[in-house]
C-alpha positions in Angstrom: 0.0 0.0 0.0 2.8 2.5 0.9 4.7 2.0 -2.3 1.6 2.2 -4.3 0.7 5.5 -2.7 4.2 6.8 -3.2 4.1 5.9 -6.9 0.6 7.4 -7.3 1.9 10.7 -5.9 5.1 10.6 -8.0 3.1 9.9 -11.2 0.7 12.8 -10.4 3.7 15.1 -9.8 5.2 14.1 -13.2 2.1 14.5 -15.3 1.0 17.8 -13.8 0.9 20.8 -16.1 0.5 24.5 -15.4 -3.2 24.1 -16.4 -3.9 21.0 -14.3 -2.1 20.2 -11.0 -2.6 16.5 -10.7 -0.2 16.4 -7.8 -2.3 18.7 -5.6 -5.4 16.7 -6.6 -3.7 13.4 -5.6 -2.6 14.8 -2.2 -6.1 16.0 -1.5 -7.7 12.8 -2.5 -6.0 10.7 0.2 -7.5 10.2 3.6 -4.5 11.2 5.6 -4.2 10.4 9.3 -2.5 13.7 10.0 -1.5 16.7 7.9 0.6 19.8 9.0 3.0 22.4 7.7 6.4 22.9 9.5 9.9 23.8 8.7 9.0 24.9 5.1 7.4 21.5 4.2 3.9 20.0 4.1 3.8 16.7 6.1 1.3 13.9 5.5 1.0 10.8 7.6 -0.9 7.6 6.9 -0.4 4.3 8.8 3.4 4.7 9.4 4.0 6.2 6.0 5.3 9.8 6.0 5.2 12.0 2.9 6.7 15.5 2.7 6.8 18.2 0.0 7.9 21.8 0.0 4.9 22.8 -2.3 1.7 21.5 -3.7 2.8 22.9 -7.0 5.4 20.8 -8.9 6.5 23.9 -10.8 7.6 25.6 -7.5 9.6 22.6 -6.3 13.3 23.0 -6.5 15.3 20.1 -7.8 17.4 20.5 -4.7 14.4 19.9 -2.4 12.1 17.3 -3.9 9.1 15.5 -2.3 10.2 12.5 -0.2 8.7 9.6 1.8 9.7 7.6 4.8 8.1 4.2 4.8 7.0 2.3 7.9 10.1 0.1 7.7 12.3 3.2 8.0 13.4 3.3 4.3 13.5 6.7 2.6 13.1 7.8 -1.0 12.6 11.0 -2.9 11.3 11.8 -6.4 
């Protein structure tokens, strides 16, 4: 489930256009357990899975600060 969620968010990020932000839609479509903003990032939690992104807009995200995830097993990955 966690890996599927990560790839769904990554796919939405990659197919977003200035006219349609699929990434924002995907983030909003998930029933997150907790959501908050701190330290310049949006944090999303669901059953041990943590997803962070500096922006809901893929065109505002710097290649030096990409969305990332921490899985319940402790492994980490970023876009």
